[in-house]
C-alpha positions as CSV (number, residue, x, y, z in Angstrom):
1,X,-78.8,10.2,-19.1
2,X,-76.3,9.2,-21.7
3,X,-72.3,10.0,-22.5
4,X,-72.1,13.4,-24.6
5,X,-75.8,15.0,-23.0
6,X,-76.6,17.7,-20.6
7,X,-79.1,18.8,-18.4
8,X,-80.8,21.0,-21.1
9,X,-81.8,17.5,-22.5
10,X,-83.4,16.4,-19.3
11,X,-86.1,19.3,-17.8
12,X,-87.1,16.8,-15.4
13,X,-83.3,17.2,-13.7
14,X,-83.8,21.1,-13.6
15,X,-86.8,22.2,-10.0
16,X,-88.5,25.7,-10.4
17,X,-86.0,27.9,-9.2
18,X,-83.1,26.8,-12.1
19,X,-81.3,24.5,-9.8
20,X,-80.0,21.1,-11.3
21,X,-79.6,18.3,-9.9
22,X,-78.3,14.7,-10.5
23,X,-81.9,13.3,-10.4
24,X,-85.3,13.8,-11.6
25,X,-87.0,16.5,-9.1
26,X,-89.9,13.6,-8.8
27,X,-86.7,11.2,-7.4
28,X,-87.9,10.9,-3.5
29,X,-84.4,12.1,-3.0
30,X,-85.5,15.5,-4.8
31,X,-89.0,16.4,-3.8
32,X,-89.8,19.6,-1.9
33,X,-90.5,19.2,1.5
34,X,-94.2,18.6,2.7
35,X,-96.3,21.4,3.5
36,X,-95.6,22.1,7.4
37,X,-92.4,21.3,7.1
38,X,-89.6,23.2,9.3
39,X,-86.8,24.2,7.6
40,X,-85.3,26.3,10.4
41,X,-85.2,29.4,12.2
42,X,-86.5,32.3,10.3
43,X,-84.3,34.7,8.9
44,X,-82.8,37.2,11.4
45,X,-83.9,34.6,14.2
46,X,-81.5,34.5,17.1
47,X,-79.1,31.7,16.2
48,X,-78.8,28.8,19.4
49,X,-76.4,28.7,21.4
50,X,-73.5,26.2,19.7
51,X,-69.7,25.4,20.8
52,X,-68.3,23.9,17.7
53,X,-64.6,21.7,17.8
54,X,-62.1,23.9,14.4
55,X,-59.1,22.2,12.9
56,X,-57.1,23.8,15.0
57,X,-58.0,22.1,18.4
58,X,-59.8,25.0,20.3
59,X,-64.0,26.1,20.2
60,X,-65.6,28.2,18.6
61,X,-67.9,29.9,20.2
62,X,-70.7,31.3,18.2
63,X,-72.1,33.9,20.1
64,X,-69.8,35.0,22.9
65,X,-66.6,34.8,19.7
66,X,-68.3,37.2,17.7
67,X,-69.7,39.9,20.6
68,X,-71.6,42.3,18.4
69,X,-70.8,41.1,14.9
70,X,-73.7,40.1,12.9
71,X,-72.4,36.6,11.3
72,X,-73.6,34.3,8.7
73,X,-74.3,31.2,9.3
74,X,-74.6,28.7,6.3
75,X,-74.9,24.9,6.2
76,X,-74.2,23.1,2.8
77,X,-75.1,19.8,1.7
78,X,-75.0,17.9,-1.4
79,X,-77.8,16.9,-3.5
80,X,-77.2,13.4,-3.3
81,X,-75.5,11.3,-0.3
């Protein structure tokens, strides 16, 4: 991309979901997973037991500390490292 260009000028940067990334969709880092690639537990499945270290210095036990409350766990990763 040149200076002053926008991603609209480069449709190869937009995937089928409308997400735009810094690399063309055909680049190895942006290819969708192959058929049968495990992407994680199904929606609604019990999350594995996990303990996380908090920045305050104490440990968080996901299941024990939330009691009966539901939780949403979100992992965010940039498109390119």
